[in-house]
C-alpha positions in Angstrom: 33.6 33.9 11.2 35.6 31.2 13.1 38.4 29.6 11.1 38.0 25.9 10.8 40.8 23.3 10.8 41.6 21.6 7.5 44.2 19.3 9.1 45.0 18.1 12.6 48.0 15.8 13.2 48.5 14.3 16.7 51.4 12.2 17.9 52.1 10.8 14.5 54.7 8.1 14.0 55.4 6.5 10.6 57.9 4.2 9.0 59.0 2.9 5.6 60.8 -0.4 5.0 60.9 -0.9 8.8 62.7 2.4 9.3 61.1 4.9 11.7 60.9 8.3 10.0 58.2 10.4 11.7 58.4 10.6 15.4 55.7 12.2 17.5 54.7 14.8 14.9 52.0 17.4 15.7 50.6 20.0 13.3 47.5 22.1 12.9 46.5 23.6 9.5 43.5 25.9 9.3 41.5 27.2 6.3 43.2 29.9 4.3 46.6 29.2 5.8 50.0 28.6 4.0 52.5 26.5 6.0 56.1 26.0 4.9 57.9 23.0 6.2 61.7 23.3 5.9 64.3 20.7 6.8 67.4 18.9 5.6 67.4 15.7 3.5 66.2 12.7 5.4 64.4 14.7 8.0 61.0 13.2 7.1 59.4 16.1 5.1 58.5 14.0 2.1 57.4 11.1 4.3 54.8 13.4 5.8 53.5 14.3 2.3 53.3 10.7 1.3 51.5 9.7 4.5 48.9 12.4 3.9 48.1 11.3 0.4 47.9 7.6 1.4 51.0 6.1 -0.2 50.9 2.5 1.0 54.7 2.2 1.2 54.5 4.4 4.3 53.1 2.8 7.4 51.6 4.8 10.2 52.5 3.1 13.5 50.8 5.5 15.9 48.9 8.7 16.0 45.9 10.4 14.4 45.3 12.6 11.4 42.0 14.5 11.1 41.1 16.1 7.8 38.0 18.3 7.8 36.6 16.3 10.7 37.2 12.9 9.0 39.7 10.2 10.1 42.1 10.5 7.2 43.9 7.3 8.0 40.7 5.3 7.3 40.4 6.7 3.8 42.1 5.2 0.7 44.3 7.3 -1.5 41.5 7.6 -4.1 39.1 8.8 -1.4 41.6 11.4 -0.1 42.0 12.8 -3.6 38.3 12.9 -4.1 37.9 14.8 -0.8 40.3 17.4 -2.1 43.8 16.5 -1.2 46.4 17.2 -3.9 50.1 16.7 -4.1 52.6 18.2 -6.5 55.5 15.7 -6.7 59.2 16.4 -6.5 59.7 14.1 -9.5 56.6 14.1 -11.7 56.2 11.0 -13.9 55.5 10.9 -17.6 52.2 9.4 -19.0 52.9 8.7 -22.6 49.8 8.6 -24.9 47.6 10.7 -22.6 47.3 14.4 -23.3 47.1 16.9 -20.6 43.6 17.8 -21.8 42.4 14.2 -21.5 44.1 13.8 -18.1 42.7 16.9 -16.6 39.2 16.4 -17.9 39.1 12.9 -16.6 40.4 14.0 -13.2 37.9 16.8 -12.9 35.0 14.6 -13.9 36.1 11.9 -11.6 36.0 14.4 -8.7 32.6 15.7 -9.8 31.1 12.3 -10.1 32.3 11.4 -6.5 30.8 14.6 -5.2 27.4 14.0 -6.9 27.9 16.7 -9.6 27.2 16.5 -13.3 30.3 15.8 -15.4 31.6 18.7 -17.6 31.5 18.3 -21.4 34.2 19.6 -23.7 32.4 22.8 -24.4 32.3 23.7 -20.7 35.7 22.3 -19.8 38.0 23.7 -22.5 37.5 27.4 -21.6 38.0 26.6 -18.0 41.3 24.9 -18.5 42.5 27.4 -21.0 42.0 30.2 -18.4 44.1 28.2 -15.9 46.9 27.9 -18.5 47.0 31.6 -18.8 47.5 32.0 -15.1 50.8 30.1 -15.3 51.9 31.9 -18.4 51.7 28.8 -20.4 51.0 28.0 -24.1 47.7 26.3 -24.8 49.7 23.8 -27.0 50.8 22.1 -23.8 47.3 20.8 -23.3 47.7 18.6 -26.4 51.1 17.2 -25.4 51.3 13.9 -23.5 51.5 14.4 -19.7 55.1 15.4 -18.9 56.5 13.4 -21.9 59.6 15.3 -23.2 59.0 18.1 -20.8 61.9 19.9 -19.1 62.2 19.9 -15.3 60.6 23.4 -15.2 57.8 22.4 -17.6 57.0 19.4 -15.4 56.7 21.5 -12.3 54.6 24.1 -14.2 52.4 21.2 -15.3 51.9 20.1 -11.6 50.8 23.7 -10.7 48.4 23.7 -13.7 46.9 20.5 -12.3 46.5 22.1 -8.9 44.8 25.2 -10.4 42.3 23.1 -12.4 41.5 20.6 -9.6 41.1 23.4 -7.0 42.0 21.1 -4.0 41.1 21.9 -0.4 44.6 20.8 0.8 47.4 21.3 -1.6 50.8 19.8 -0.8 53.9 20.9 -2.8 56.7 18.5 -2.2 59.9 20.3 -3.1 58.4 21.8 -6.2 61.2 24.3 -6.3 63.9 21.5 -6.6 66.1 21.9 -9.6 64.4 25.1 -10.9 66.3 28.1 -12.3 65.1 31.5 -11.2 62.8 32.0 -14.2 61.1 28.7 -13.7 60.9 29.4 -10.0 59.0 32.6 -10.6 56.6 30.9 -12.9 55.8 28.2 -10.4 55.4 30.8 -7.6 53.0 32.8 -9.8 50.9 29.7 -10.3 50.9 29.0 -6.5 49.9 32.6 -5.8 47.1 32.2 -8.3 45.8 29.2 -6.3 46.2 31.2 -3.2 44.1 34.1 -4.5 41.5 31.8 -6.1 41.0 29.2 -3.5 42.5 30.4 -0.2 41.2 34.0 -0.2 37.7 32.8 0.9 39.2 30.2 3.3 38.2 27.3 1.1 41.5 25.5 1.4 45.1 25.4 2.7 48.6 25.0 1.4 51.6 23.1 2.7 54.9 23.9 1.0 57.8 21.5 1.6 61.2 22.9 0.7 64.9 23.0 1.6 65.4 26.6 0.8 64.1 30.0 1.6 64.2 31.3 -2.0 60.8 30.0 -2.9 59.4 31.9 0.1 60.7 35.1 -1.4 57.7 34.8 -3.8 55.2 32.9 -1.7 54.9 34.4 1.8 53.8 31.7 4.3 51.7 32.3 7.4 53.8 29.8 9.3 57.2 28.2 8.9 58.1 24.9 10.6 61.6 23.5 11.0 61.6 19.8 10.6 64.4 17.7 12.1 64.5 13.9 12.8 60.9 13.3 12.0 59.3 16.1 14.0 58.7 19.8 14.1 61.3 21.4 16.4 60.3 25.1 15.9 57.4 27.0 14.4 57.0 30.7 13.8 56.1 33.3 11.2 57.8 33.9 7.8 60.8 35.5 9.6 61.9 32.0 10.7 62.8 31.2 7.1 65.2 34.1 7.1 66.7 33.1 10.4 67.2 29.6 9.0 68.9 30.9 5.9 71.3 32.8 8.1 72.1 30.1 10.6 71.6 26.9 8.7 70.0 23.7 10.0 72.9 22.9 12.3 71.5 25.6 14.7 68.5 23.3 15.3 70.3 20.0 15.3 70.0 18.1 18.6 
């Protein structure tokens, strides 16, 4: 079976607050693939993530993005989410007064309604979400806590991964999810990501983009491709061995 593209980016330029960030970026992501994007601060990695999810603060000035054959740039952020694009944020926000259970059930049913499916009732939804909690080694009590309120940094990141497992996106983007995590929290996050990989990617239903500074997360999540990001563009792409080369040489080896 021929592998289809999830994402095609061609000659993409983007800016924020009048500052050019992405400069002639090209990237292909196919079904079932895991891509790691590595680069120093200010290289444009997170800008790419925000452009993909439709953050209006980021302005595309040239280029094309095709997502499953659709012109992604013509879709609103809401439409992109409904079509299966998910992003785990580097700094997840708190939502006081809204429990994780309420949040996740509302999100799932919003997606189902958009796709013409019947909404899930509590009887159907609760066992489904509890099974996902087990996959991240979490306590079911977190489902009754307000979204991220009073959570540690590691708990917030785990919560983001739980959302990803429950929503089962076609394109998942992890924006420096490993930032600020100790080794134990990093392992928990990686286990959740690998659960998404085994559940969703094994049948080539989706794809994953991991944005990170460091190779350490890739010790637990082996990517198919590693891309080095510098000055708003990809300067080199290779297999997972590139992350080890980067760890040994540092970003200065690719600075132009």
